[in-house]
C-alpha positions as CSV (number, residue, x, y, z in Angstrom):
1,M,-46.3,-58.9,-35.5
2,S,-43.7,-57.0,-38.0
3,K,-40.7,-58.3,-39.2
4,N,-38.4,-55.8,-37.2
5,K,-40.0,-56.5,-33.9
6,E,-39.2,-60.3,-34.7
7,L,-35.5,-59.7,-35.6
8,V,-35.3,-57.6,-32.1
9,I,-36.7,-60.5,-30.3
10,K,-34.5,-62.5,-31.7
11,Y,-31.4,-60.9,-31.4
12,A,-31.9,-58.5,-28.6
13,P,-30.9,-61.4,-25.7
14,R,-27.5,-62.4,-28.2
15,V,-26.5,-58.5,-28.4
16,A,-27.2,-58.0,-24.4
17,L,-24.7,-61.3,-23.8
18,G,-22.1,-60.3,-26.4
19,L,-22.2,-56.8,-25.0
20,G,-21.9,-58.2,-21.5
21,V,-19.6,-60.5,-22.4
22,A,-17.1,-57.5,-23.9
23,V,-17.7,-55.3,-20.8
24,V,-16.4,-58.4,-18.1
25,S,-13.5,-59.2,-20.8
26,Y,-12.4,-55.6,-21.0
27,G,-12.4,-55.2,-16.7
28,V,-10.4,-58.8,-16.3
29,A,-7.8,-57.5,-19.0
30,R,-7.8,-54.0,-17.7
31,K,-6.8,-55.9,-13.9
32,L,-4.5,-58.0,-15.7
33,G,-2.8,-55.1,-17.4
34,L,-3.0,-55.6,-20.6
35,F,-3.1,-52.1,-21.8
36,G,0.4,-51.5,-21.4
37,K,0.1,-50.5,-17.7
38,K,3.1,-49.5,-16.1
39,D,4.7,-51.4,-12.9
40,K,2.4,-49.8,-10.3
41,K,3.9,-51.0,-7.4
42,K,7.3,-49.9,-8.3
43,D,5.8,-46.1,-9.2
44,I,4.2,-46.2,-5.5
45,L,7.0,-47.2,-4.1
46,E,9.1,-44.6,-6.1
47,K,6.5,-42.0,-5.4
48,A,6.3,-43.0,-1.7
49,S,10.6,-42.6,-1.3
50,N,10.7,-39.4,-2.9
51,A,8.0,-38.6,0.0
52,I,9.8,-39.7,2.4
53,K,12.4,-37.7,1.4
54,K,10.6,-34.7,1.6
55,Y,8.8,-35.3,4.7
56,P,12.0,-35.7,7.2
57,N,9.8,-36.3,10.1
58,A,8.1,-39.7,8.9
59,T,9.2,-42.4,11.2
60,L,8.0,-45.3,9.4
61,K,9.4,-47.5,6.7
62,L,8.9,-47.6,3.1
63,D,7.7,-50.6,3.2
64,D,5.5,-49.8,6.2
65,F,3.5,-47.2,4.1
66,Y,3.3,-49.5,1.2
67,S,1.8,-52.6,3.4
68,M,-0.4,-49.3,5.4
69,A,-2.0,-48.0,2.1
70,D,-2.6,-51.5,0.8
71,A,-4.3,-52.8,3.9
72,I,-6.4,-49.6,3.7
73,N,-7.8,-49.9,0.3
74,E,-8.3,-53.7,1.0
75,A,-10.2,-52.9,3.7
76,F,-12.6,-50.5,1.3
77,K,-13.4,-53.2,-0.9
78,S,-16.4,-55.4,-0.1
79,V,-15.7,-58.0,-2.5
80,D,-18.0,-60.0,-0.2
81,F,-20.7,-57.4,0.1
82,T,-19.8,-57.0,3.7
83,G,-18.7,-53.2,3.4
84,T,-15.7,-51.2,5.0
85,D,-13.6,-53.3,7.3
86,E,-13.3,-50.5,9.5
87,Q,-11.7,-51.5,12.5
88,A,-8.7,-52.3,9.8
89,V,-8.8,-48.6,8.7
90,Y,-8.4,-47.5,12.7
91,D,-5.3,-50.1,13.0
92,E,-3.7,-48.6,10.4
93,L,-4.1,-44.6,11.0
94,R,-3.1,-46.1,14.6
95,R,0.6,-46.7,13.1
96,L,1.3,-43.1,11.9
97,N,3.2,-41.2,14.6
98,T,3.5,-37.6,12.8
99,Q,2.0,-35.3,10.5
100,D,4.7,-36.4,8.0
101,D,3.5,-39.8,8.5
102,W,0.0,-39.2,7.6
103,R,1.5,-37.3,4.5
104,V,3.7,-39.7,3.0
105,L,0.4,-42.7,3.6
106,Q,-1.7,-40.1,1.3
107,I,1.3,-39.9,-1.4
108,T,2.0,-43.6,-0.9
109,Y,-1.9,-44.7,-1.1
110,G,-2.2,-42.1,-3.9
111,E,-5.6,-42.3,-6.2
112,R,-7.2,-45.6,-5.8
113,K,-9.7,-47.2,-6.6
114,K,-12.3,-48.5,-4.0
115,G,-15.4,-49.9,-5.4
116,F,-16.5,-53.4,-6.2
117,P,-15.7,-54.1,-8.8
118,D,-13.0,-51.7,-9.1
119,W,-12.3,-51.3,-12.7
120,L,-16.2,-49.6,-12.7
121,S,-15.2,-47.1,-9.7
122,K,-12.8,-43.9,-10.0
123,P,-9.9,-43.4,-8.2
124,K,-9.8,-41.1,-5.1
125,G,-7.5,-40.6,-2.5
126,L,-6.7,-41.4,1.0
127,K,-8.9,-38.7,2.5
128,A,-11.2,-38.6,-0.3
129,S,-11.4,-42.2,0.5
130,I,-12.3,-42.0,4.1
131,I,-14.8,-39.1,3.7
132,D,-16.8,-40.6,0.8
133,E,-16.9,-44.0,2.8
134,S,-18.7,-42.1,5.5
135,D,-20.6,-39.9,3.9
136,D,-22.3,-42.4,1.2
137,Y,-22.7,-45.7,3.9
138,Y,-23.3,-43.8,7.2
139,V,-20.5,-45.8,9.0
140,F,-20.7,-45.4,12.3
141,S,-18.4,-46.8,15.0
142,K,-19.7,-46.5,18.7
143,G,-22.0,-43.9,17.0
144,K,-19.9,-41.5,16.0
145,K,-19.7,-41.6,11.9
146,F,-16.4,-43.1,10.1
147,L,-14.6,-39.5,9.6
148,S,-15.4,-38.7,12.7
149,V,-13.4,-41.6,14.2
150,C,-10.7,-41.3,11.7
151,K,-10.0,-37.8,12.6
152,E,-9.8,-38.6,16.6
153,I,-7.3,-41.4,16.0
154,L,-4.8,-39.1,14.1
155,E,-5.8,-35.8,16.8
156,E,-4.5,-38.6,19.2
157,K,-1.1,-38.0,18.2
158,G,-1.6,-34.5,17.2
159,I,-1.5,-35.0,13.6
160,Q,-4.6,-32.6,11.7
161,F,-6.9,-34.7,9.0
């Protein structure tokens, strides 16, 4: 065996372990906000507050929109690998009363990461996340695609997706 192959065999596991530790450390640091990340909740609440002012037919309170956006985001995450909690998403959509509520919820949701681990996924808006979930995983509820059920829930209250 050549000297180069011996070096590769000797050091490859150490290099791979080092890279793995670096990637995980980076993800944890980002999650903890160690890269100068602004106060995310404050920014989201400010955007939602502005949206409520812009859309006067919004019927819910600022905290309601924030909690709904968080609940939907958590429903999308599959930390335990069971997949999306479709019922949780449906329940939150049923709380909406007007088209303006839907608009404000989308603004409050903003661009979020819904994958696991979330530091490896791309941020998407609420509509894109619902479409993505329906297209990628073919989630069905009572024989219907996830997107179709979400649209039906909204249309029952005269809200367009």
